[in-house]
Structures are given as structure tokens and as C-alpha cells.
PATISE-181097 format. One record per atom (N, C-alpha, C, O, CB): residue in three letters; x, y, z. Coordinates in nm, 2 decimals, m for minus. Glycine has a CB too. Example, Ala and Ser with C-alpha at 12.3 -4.5 7.8 and 13.67 -1.06 7.14 Angstrom:
2
+-------+--------+--------+--------+
! lumgu !      X !      Y !      Z !
+-------+--------+--------+--------+
!   ala !   1.32 !  m0.57 !   0.78 !
!   ala !   1.23 !  m0.45 !   0.78 !
!   ala !   1.32 !  m0.33 !   0.78 !
!   ala !   1.42 !  m0.33 !   0.85 !
!   ala !   1.13 !  m0.45 !   0.90 !
!   ser !   1.28 !  m0.22 !   0.71 !
!   ser !   1.37 !  m0.11 !   0.71 !
!   ser !   1.29 !   0.00 !   0.79 !
!   ser !   1.34 !   0.11 !   0.80 !
!   ser !   1.41 !  m0.06 !   0.57 !
+-------+--------+--------+--------+
END
This chain:
79
+-------+--------+--------+--------+
! lumgu !      X !      Y !      Z !
+-------+--------+--------+--------+
!   met !   1.68 !   5.61 !   1.39 !
!   met !   1.59 !   5.71 !   1.40 !
!   met !   1.48 !   5.71 !   1.34 !
!   met !   1.38 !   5.76 !   1.39 !
!   met !   1.64 !   5.81 !   1.38 !
!   asp !   1.48 !   5.66 !   1.22 !
!   asp !   1.32 !   5.68 !   1.17 !
!   asp !   1.22 !   5.56 !   1.27 !
!   asp !   1.12 !   5.58 !   1.33 !
!   asp !   1.31 !   5.64 !   0.98 !
!   glu !   1.28 !   5.46 !   1.25 !
!   glu !   1.20 !   5.37 !   1.40 !
!   glu !   1.13 !   5.45 !   1.45 !
!   glu !   1.01 !   5.44 !   1.43 !
!   glu !   1.28 !   5.32 !   1.53 !
!   ile !   1.19 !   5.57 !   1.53 !
!   ile !   1.13 !   5.62 !   1.60 !
!   ile !   0.99 !   5.73 !   1.58 !
!   ile !   0.89 !   5.77 !   1.64 !
!   ile !   1.23 !   5.66 !   1.64 !
!   ile !   1.06 !   5.75 !   1.44 !
!   ile !   0.96 !   5.86 !   1.40 !
!   ile !   0.83 !   5.83 !   1.39 !
!   ile !   0.74 !   5.89 !   1.44 !
!   ile !   0.97 !   5.91 !   1.29 !
!   lys !   0.85 !   5.67 !   1.28 !
!   lys !   0.77 !   5.63 !   1.27 !
!   lys !   0.64 !   5.59 !   1.35 !
!   lys !   0.52 !   5.57 !   1.30 !
!   lys !   0.82 !   5.59 !   1.24 !
!   leu !   0.71 !   5.57 !   1.52 !
!   leu !   0.62 !   5.55 !   1.61 !
!   leu !   0.54 !   5.65 !   1.65 !
!   leu !   0.45 !   5.63 !   1.74 !
!   leu !   0.67 !   5.50 !   1.71 !
!   leu !   0.56 !   5.78 !   1.60 !
!   leu !   0.51 !   5.89 !   1.64 !
!   leu !   0.41 !   5.89 !   1.47 !
!   leu !   0.31 !   5.96 !   1.48 !
!   leu !   0.64 !   6.04 !   1.70 !
!   asp !   0.41 !   5.85 !   1.38 !
!   asp !   0.33 !   5.87 !   1.28 !
!   asp !   0.34 !   5.77 !   1.15 !
!   asp !   0.43 !   5.82 !   1.07 !
!   asp !   0.34 !   6.01 !   1.24 !
!   lys !   0.30 !   5.67 !   1.11 !
!   lys !   0.37 !   5.58 !   1.02 !
!   lys !   0.39 !   5.68 !   0.86 !
!   lys !   0.46 !   5.62 !   0.78 !
!   lys !   0.27 !   5.43 !   1.00 !
!   asn !   0.34 !   5.79 !   0.83 !
!   asn !   0.33 !   5.86 !   0.78 !
!   asn !   0.45 !   6.02 !   0.67 !
!   asn !   0.46 !   6.10 !   0.58 !
!   asn !   0.24 !   5.86 !   0.87 !
!   leu !   0.54 !   5.94 !   0.83 !
!   leu !   0.64 !   5.99 !   0.88 !
!   leu !   0.75 !   5.95 !   0.77 !
!   leu !   0.76 !   5.83 !   0.73 !
!   leu !   0.66 !   5.95 !   1.04 !
!   asp !   0.82 !   6.03 !   0.73 !
!   asp !   0.99 !   5.94 !   0.71 !
!   asp !   1.13 !   6.07 !   0.78 !
!   asp !   1.13 !   6.19 !   0.74 !
!   asp !   1.04 !   5.91 !   0.48 !
!   tyr !   1.23 !   6.03 !   0.86 !
!   tyr !   1.34 !   6.09 !   0.96 !
!   tyr !   1.42 !   6.14 !   0.79 !
!   tyr !   1.45 !   6.08 !   0.69 !
!   tyr !   1.45 !   5.94 !   1.11 !
!   glu !   1.42 !   6.27 !   0.82 !
!   glu !   1.53 !   6.32 !   0.69 !
!   glu !   1.71 !   6.33 !   0.80 !
!   glu !   1.82 !   6.29 !   0.77 !
!   glu !   1.45 !   6.54 !   0.60 !
!   ser !   1.69 !   6.39 !   0.90 !
!   ser !   1.82 !   6.46 !   0.99 !
!   ser !   1.78 !   6.53 !   1.12 !
!   ser !   1.68 !   6.59 !   1.13 !
!   ser !   1.90 !   6.59 !   0.91 !
!   his !   1.85 !   6.52 !   1.19 !
!   his !   1.87 !   6.58 !   1.33 !
!   his !   1.96 !   6.71 !   1.40 !
!   his !   2.07 !   6.72 !   1.34 !
!   his !   1.92 !   6.47 !   1.38 !
!   thr !   1.95 !   6.74 !   1.44 !
!   thr !   2.08 !   6.82 !   1.46 !
!   thr !   2.09 !   6.88 !   1.65 !
!   thr !   1.97 !   6.88 !   1.69 !
!   thr !   2.07 !   6.97 !   1.34 !
!   ile !   2.18 !   6.92 !   1.75 !
!   ile !   2.14 !   6.90 !   1.85 !
!   ile !   2.21 !   7.04 !   1.84 !
!   ile !   2.30 !   7.07 !   1.77 !
!   ile !   2.16 !   6.78 !   1.93 !
!   ile !   2.16 !   7.14 !   1.93 !
!   ile !   2.20 !   7.24 !   1.94 !
!   ile !   2.15 !   7.32 !   2.11 !
!   ile !   2.04 !   7.35 !   2.15 !
!   ile !   2.15 !   7.28 !   1.80 !
!   asp !   2.27 !   7.34 !   2.15 !
!   asp !   2.32 !   7.38 !   2.29 !
!   asp !   2.22 !   7.25 !   2.37 !
!   asp !   2.26 !   7.14 !   2.38 !
!   asp !   2.27 !   7.58 !   2.33 !
!   asp !   2.07 !   7.30 !   2.43 !
!   asp !   2.03 !   7.19 !   2.50 !
!   asp !   1.88 !   7.14 !   2.40 !
!   asp !   1.78 !   7.11 !   2.47 !
!   asp !   2.02 !   7.24 !   2.68 !
!   thr !   1.88 !   7.14 !   2.28 !
!   thr !   1.77 !   7.11 !   2.21 !
!   thr !   1.80 !   7.01 !   2.13 !
!   thr !   1.91 !   7.02 !   2.08 !
!   thr !   1.72 !   7.20 !   2.16 !
!   ile !   1.74 !   6.94 !   2.10 !
!   ile !   1.75 !   6.81 !   1.94 !
!   ile !   1.66 !   6.81 !   1.84 !
!   ile !   1.59 !   6.71 !   1.82 !
!   ile !   1.72 !   6.66 !   1.97 !
!   phe !   1.66 !   6.90 !   1.79 !
!   phe !   1.58 !   6.91 !   1.65 !
!   phe !   1.60 !   6.79 !   1.55 !
!   phe !   1.70 !   6.72 !   1.50 !
!   phe !   1.63 !   7.04 !   1.57 !
!   ile !   1.48 !   6.78 !   1.53 !
!   ile !   1.42 !   6.65 !   1.42 !
!   ile !   1.39 !   6.69 !   1.34 !
!   ile !   1.30 !   6.78 !   1.34 !
!   ile !   1.31 !   6.56 !   1.45 !
!   asn !   1.44 !   6.65 !   1.21 !
!   asn !   1.43 !   6.70 !   1.08 !
!   asn !   1.33 !   6.59 !   1.01 !
!   asn !   1.38 !   6.48 !   0.98 !
!   asn !   1.58 !   6.71 !   1.00 !
!   thr !   1.19 !   6.59 !   0.99 !
!   thr !   1.13 !   6.49 !   0.94 !
!   thr !   1.02 !   6.50 !   0.77 !
!   thr !   1.06 !   6.60 !   0.71 !
!   thr !   1.05 !   6.46 !   1.08 !
!   ile !   0.93 !   6.45 !   0.71 !
!   ile !   0.91 !   6.49 !   0.61 !
!   ile !   0.79 !   6.38 !   0.55 !
!   ile !   0.82 !   6.26 !   0.53 !
!   ile !   1.04 !   6.52 !   0.54 !
!   ser !   0.65 !   6.45 !   0.51 !
!   ser !   0.55 !   6.34 !   0.47 !
!   ser !   0.56 !   6.30 !   0.35 !
!   ser !   0.57 !   6.36 !   0.24 !
!   ser !   0.42 !   6.37 !   0.50 !
!   asn !   0.55 !   6.16 !   0.40 !
!   asn !   0.54 !   6.07 !   0.28 !
!   asn !   0.47 !   6.02 !   0.22 !
!   asn !   0.50 !   5.91 !   0.17 !
!   asn !   0.57 !   6.00 !   0.28 !
!   arg !   0.34 !   6.11 !   0.20 !
!   arg !   0.20 !   6.07 !   0.13 !
!   arg !   0.21 !   6.09 !   0.01 !
!   arg !   0.31 !   6.15 !  m0.02 !
!   arg !   0.08 !   6.14 !   0.18 !
!   glu !   0.13 !   6.05 !  m0.07 !
!   glu !   0.12 !   6.09 !  m0.21 !
!   glu !   0.03 !   6.13 !  m0.25 !
!   glu !   0.02 !   6.20 !  m0.36 !
!   glu !   0.14 !   6.02 !  m0.28 !
!   glu !  m0.07 !   6.10 !  m0.16 !
!   glu !  m0.21 !   6.19 !  m0.17 !
!   glu !  m0.33 !   6.17 !  m0.08 !
!   glu !  m0.38 !   6.07 !  m0.03 !
!   glu !  m0.26 !   6.18 !  m0.31 !
!   val !  m0.39 !   6.32 !  m0.09 !
!   val !  m0.46 !   6.33 !   0.06 !
!   val !  m0.57 !   6.38 !   0.02 !
!   val !  m0.57 !   6.45 !  m0.08 !
!   val !  m0.40 !   6.43 !   0.19 !
!   ile !  m0.70 !   6.33 !   0.09 !
!   ile !  m0.86 !   6.35 !   0.08 !
!   ile !  m0.86 !   6.51 !   0.15 !
!   ile !  m0.83 !   6.54 !   0.27 !
!   ile !  m0.96 !   6.21 !   0.19 !
!   cys !  m0.93 !   6.62 !   0.01 !
!   cys !  m0.98 !   6.71 !   0.06 !
!   cys !  m1.07 !   6.69 !   0.13 !
!   cys !  m1.16 !   6.62 !   0.07 !
!   cys !  m1.00 !   6.78 !   0.00 !
!   pro !  m1.09 !   6.74 !   0.29 !
!   pro !  m1.17 !   6.75 !   0.39 !
!   pro !  m1.35 !   6.86 !   0.32 !
!   pro !  m1.44 !   6.87 !   0.41 !
!   pro !  m1.06 !   6.85 !   0.53 !
!   tyr !  m1.37 !   6.91 !   0.20 !
!   tyr !  m1.41 !   6.95 !   0.16 !
!   tyr !  m1.49 !   6.87 !   0.04 !
!   tyr !  m1.59 !   6.81 !   0.06 !
!   tyr !  m1.35 !   7.04 !   0.16 !
!   cys !  m1.44 !   6.87 !  m0.03 !
!   cys !  m1.57 !   6.72 !  m0.11 !
!   cys !  m1.50 !   6.59 !  m0.15 !
!   cys !  m1.54 !   6.54 !  m0.26 !
!   cys !  m1.66 !   6.77 !  m0.29 !
!   gly !  m1.41 !   6.54 !  m0.08 !
!   gly !  m1.36 !   6.45 !  m0.01 !
!   gly !  m1.30 !   6.35 !  m0.14 !
!   gly !  m1.31 !   6.23 !  m0.16 !
!   gly !  m1.47 !   6.39 !   0.11 !
!   lys !  m1.26 !   6.44 !  m0.22 !
!   lys !  m1.16 !   6.39 !  m0.32 !
!   lys !  m1.02 !   6.35 !  m0.37 !
!   lys !  m0.97 !   6.45 !  m0.40 !
!   lys !  m1.17 !   6.44 !  m0.37 !
!   pro !  m0.97 !   6.28 !  m0.38 !
!   pro !  m0.86 !   6.29 !  m0.35 !
!   pro !  m0.76 !   6.32 !  m0.45 !
!   pro !  m0.79 !   6.29 !  m0.57 !
!   pro !  m0.83 !   6.19 !  m0.30 !
!   ser !  m0.58 !   6.41 !  m0.42 !
!   ser !  m0.59 !   6.51 !  m0.47 !
!   ser !  m0.42 !   6.50 !  m0.44 !
!   ser !  m0.39 !   6.48 !  m0.32 !
!   ser !  m0.70 !   6.61 !  m0.43 !
!   ser !  m0.33 !   6.52 !  m0.55 !
!   ser !  m0.12 !   6.44 !  m0.55 !
!   ser !  m0.10 !   6.62 !  m0.62 !
!   ser !   0.01 !   6.66 !  m0.65 !
!   ser !  m0.03 !   6.22 !  m0.73 !
!   lys !  m0.19 !   6.68 !  m0.63 !
!   lys !  m0.11 !   6.80 !  m0.75 !
!   lys !  m0.03 !   6.87 !  m0.57 !
!   lys !  m0.08 !   6.86 !  m0.46 !
!   lys !  m0.28 !   6.96 !  m0.89 !
!   val !   0.09 !   6.94 !  m0.60 !
!   val !   0.10 !   7.02 !  m0.41 !
!   val !   0.13 !   7.13 !  m0.50 !
!   val !   0.19 !   7.14 !  m0.61 !
!   val !   0.26 !   6.96 !  m0.25 !
!   his !   0.04 !   7.28 !  m0.38 !
!   his !   0.03 !   7.39 !  m0.36 !
!   his !   0.13 !   7.45 !  m0.34 !
!   his !   0.16 !   7.55 !  m0.41 !
!   his !  m0.04 !   7.41 !  m0.29 !
!   ser !   0.20 !   7.43 !  m0.27 !
!   ser !   0.31 !   7.49 !  m0.16 !
!   ser !   0.30 !   7.34 !  m0.05 !
!   ser !   0.23 !   7.24 !  m0.04 !
!   ser !   0.25 !   7.69 !  m0.07 !
!   his !   0.45 !   7.45 !   0.01 !
!   his !   0.55 !   7.40 !   0.11 !
!   his !   0.52 !   7.44 !   0.25 !
!   his !   0.50 !   7.56 !   0.25 !
!   his !   0.70 !   7.44 !   0.08 !
!   tyr !   0.50 !   7.38 !   0.37 !
!   tyr !   0.52 !   7.51 !   0.49 !
!   tyr !   0.55 !   7.35 !   0.57 !
!   tyr !   0.51 !   7.23 !   0.56 !
!   tyr !   0.34 !   7.65 !   0.56 !
!   lys !   0.65 !   7.45 !   0.66 !
!   lys !   0.69 !   7.38 !   0.81 !
!   lys !   0.62 !   7.39 !   0.91 !
!   lys !   0.58 !   7.50 !   0.93 !
!   lys !   0.80 !   7.41 !   0.86 !
!   lys !   0.58 !   7.28 !   1.01 !
!   lys !   0.53 !   7.31 !   1.11 !
!   lys !   0.64 !   7.21 !   1.25 !
!   lys !   0.73 !   7.13 !   1.23 !
!   lys !   0.35 !   7.27 !   1.09 !
!   thr !   0.60 !   7.24 !   1.33 !
!   thr !   0.72 !   7.21 !   1.48 !
!   thr !   0.66 !   7.17 !   1.59 !
!   thr !   0.59 !   7.26 !   1.65 !
!   thr !   0.80 !   7.34 !   1.54 !
!   phe !   0.66 !   7.05 !   1.65 !
!   phe !   0.59 !   7.04 !   1.79 !
!   phe !   0.71 !   6.96 !   1.84 !
!   phe !   0.79 !   6.90 !   1.78 !
!   phe !   0.42 !   6.96 !   1.81 !
!   gln !   0.67 !   7.01 !   2.00 !
!   gln !   0.73 !   6.94 !   2.10 !
!   gln !   0.73 !   6.80 !   2.15 !
!   gln !   0.63 !   6.74 !   2.17 !
!   gln !   0.70 !   6.99 !   2.17 !
!   asp !   0.82 !   6.76 !   2.17 !
!   asp !   0.78 !   6.59 !   2.24 !
!   asp !   0.87 !   6.57 !   2.34 !
!   asp !   0.95 !   6.66 !   2.37 !
!   asp !   0.81 !   6.44 !   2.12 !
!   leu !   0.88 !   6.45 !   2.40 !
!   leu !   0.93 !   6.46 !   2.52 !
!   leu !   1.10 !   6.44 !   2.57 !
!   leu !   1.18 !   6.37 !   2.51 !
!   leu !   0.85 !   6.38 !   2.57 !
!   pro !   1.11 !   6.48 !   2.64 !
!   pro !   1.30 !   6.51 !   2.64 !
!   pro !   1.36 !   6.35 !   2.66 !
!   pro !   1.32 !   6.25 !   2.72 !
!   pro !   1.37 !   6.63 !   2.83 !
!   ile !   1.44 !   6.38 !   2.58 !
!   ile !   1.53 !   6.25 !   2.54 !
!   ile !   1.73 !   6.28 !   2.62 !
!   ile !   1.82 !   6.35 !   2.57 !
!   ile !   1.52 !   6.26 !   2.30 !
!   gln !   1.73 !   6.22 !   2.74 !
!   gln !   1.87 !   6.21 !   2.84 !
!   gln !   1.89 !   6.32 !   2.84 !
!   gln !   1.99 !   6.37 !   2.79 !
!   gln !   2.00 !   6.13 !   2.80 !
!   gly !   1.76 !   6.43 !   2.93 !
!   gly !   1.77 !   6.57 !   2.92 !
!   gly !   1.75 !   6.67 !   2.84 !
!   gly !   1.70 !   6.78 !   2.88 !
!   gly !   1.85 !   6.59 !   2.93 !
!   lys !   1.79 !   6.65 !   2.68 !
!   lys !   1.78 !   6.76 !   2.59 !
!   lys !   1.60 !   6.77 !   2.58 !
!   lys !   1.53 !   6.67 !   2.61 !
!   lys !   1.88 !   6.73 !   2.42 !
!   lys !   1.54 !   6.88 !   2.55 !
!   lys !   1.42 !   6.88 !   2.46 !
!   lys !   1.43 !   6.88 !   2.31 !
!   lys !   1.53 !   6.91 !   2.25 !
!   lys !   1.34 !   6.99 !   2.48 !
!   val !   1.32 !   6.83 !   2.28 !
!   val !   1.32 !   6.74 !   2.16 !
!   val !   1.24 !   6.87 !   2.06 !
!   val !   1.20 !   6.95 !   2.14 !
!   val !   1.24 !   6.58 !   2.19 !
!   thr !   1.21 !   6.90 !   1.94 !
!   thr !   1.16 !   6.96 !   1.87 !
!   thr !   1.19 !   6.89 !   1.76 !
!   thr !   1.31 !   6.86 !   1.73 !
!   thr !   1.17 !   7.09 !   1.88 !
!   val !   1.03 !   6.85 !   1.65 !
!   val !   0.98 !   6.78 !   1.57 !
!   val !   0.97 !   6.86 !   1.43 !
!   val !   0.86 !   6.92 !   1.41 !
!   val !   0.87 !   6.74 !   1.63 !
!   ile !   1.05 !   6.86 !   1.34 !
!   ile !   1.01 !   6.96 !   1.26 !
!   ile !   0.96 !   6.89 !   1.18 !
!   ile !   1.00 !   6.77 !   1.17 !
!   ile !   1.11 !   7.05 !   1.20 !
!   leu !   0.83 !   6.94 !   1.09 !
!   leu !   0.73 !   6.82 !   0.98 !
!   leu !   0.80 !   6.94 !   0.86 !
!   leu !   0.83 !   7.05 !   0.90 !
!   leu !   0.48 !   6.80 !   1.00 !
!   asn !   0.81 !   6.91 !   0.78 !
!   asn !   0.82 !   6.94 !   0.61 !
!   asn !   0.71 !   6.92 !   0.56 !
!   asn !   0.68 !   6.80 !   0.59 !
!   asn !   0.91 !   6.85 !   0.53 !
!   asn !   0.62 !   6.97 !   0.50 !
!   asn !   0.47 !   6.96 !   0.47 !
!   asn !   0.45 !   7.03 !   0.39 !
!   asn !   0.45 !   7.15 !   0.37 !
!   asn !   0.38 !   7.00 !   0.56 !
!   arg !   0.40 !   6.92 !   0.28 !
!   arg !   0.32 !   6.93 !   0.10 !
!   arg !   0.15 !   7.00 !   0.18 !
!   arg !   0.08 !   6.98 !   0.28 !
!   arg !   0.29 !   6.67 !  m0.01 !
!   lys !   0.14 !   7.07 !   0.10 !
!   lys !  m0.03 !   7.17 !   0.08 !
!   lys !  m0.04 !   7.12 !  m0.04 !
!   lys !   0.03 !   7.13 !  m0.14 !
!   lys !  m0.05 !   7.38 !   0.08 !
!   asn !  m0.17 !   7.02 !  m0.01 !
!   asn !  m0.26 !   6.96 !  m0.23 !
!   asn !  m0.34 !   7.01 !  m0.22 !
!   asn !  m0.41 !   7.00 !  m0.12 !
!   asn !  m0.32 !   6.80 !  m0.31 !
!   val !  m0.39 !   7.11 !  m0.38 !
!   val !  m0.50 !   7.15 !  m0.41 !
!   val !  m0.57 !   7.02 !  m0.49 !
!   val !  m0.50 !   6.91 !  m0.50 !
!   val !  m0.48 !   7.30 !  m0.48 !
!   leu !  m0.69 !   7.04 !  m0.55 !
!   leu !  m0.74 !   6.99 !  m0.58 !
!   leu !  m0.77 !   7.08 !  m0.77 !
!   leu !  m0.79 !   7.20 !  m0.78 !
!   leu !  m0.81 !   6.96 !  m0.45 !
!   leu !  m0.76 !   6.99 !  m0.86 !
!   leu !  m0.75 !   7.06 !  m0.97 !
!   leu !  m0.92 !   6.99 !  m1.00 !
!   leu !  m0.95 !   6.88 !  m0.97 !
!   leu !  m0.60 !   7.02 !  m1.08 !
!   gln !  m1.01 !   7.11 !  m1.08 !
!   gln !  m1.11 !   7.08 !  m1.09 !
!   gln !  m1.13 !   7.07 !  m1.23 !
!   gln !  m1.08 !   7.16 !  m1.29 !
!   gln !  m1.18 !   7.14 !  m1.02 !
!   pro !  m1.20 !   6.96 !  m1.30 !
!   pro !  m1.23 !   6.90 !  m1.38 !
!   pro !  m1.25 !   7.02 !  m1.52 !
!   pro !  m1.29 !   6.97 !  m1.63 !
!   pro !  m1.34 !   6.83 !  m1.32 !
+-------+--------+--------+--------+
END
């Protein structure tokens, strides 16, 4: 399953999946250790908080697919 997730984005890792009724829920996590601040362009590895984002992908064997991304929000520490 990790190979399929890597096709979506190389910065995602597969955690688990669950099938409930006609939907497959795939849990993923970001593997980025550092991100670039969109405002100042500096790298940051300090985690500020966590959030989940979901999106739907194409069906697999007639079942809906929902990908759940567990992501970190990083904060830039000012010197």
C-alpha cells in the first residue's frame, strides 16, 4: 500500500487503512522533517500543531476512497 501512497506524493507515508461499508479510508502521514516558510523563505522544523486533511481519490473495486492526511503545522522561531 505504501507504493500506492508514494505515487500520490513522495512526502507521504502509509499508516493504516479501514474499510467501512462502501468506503476505504487510507491514513497517511507527512514524512517531511522541515518545511519552507511561505512568507520569509526560511526552513522550519519546529512543530506548532497537527491537523488532518481529507480528500477523495478514484474508486478501488467499486469502493469510494478517502485519503486522510495527518499533517504538522510548523512555526518559524525568530532569533
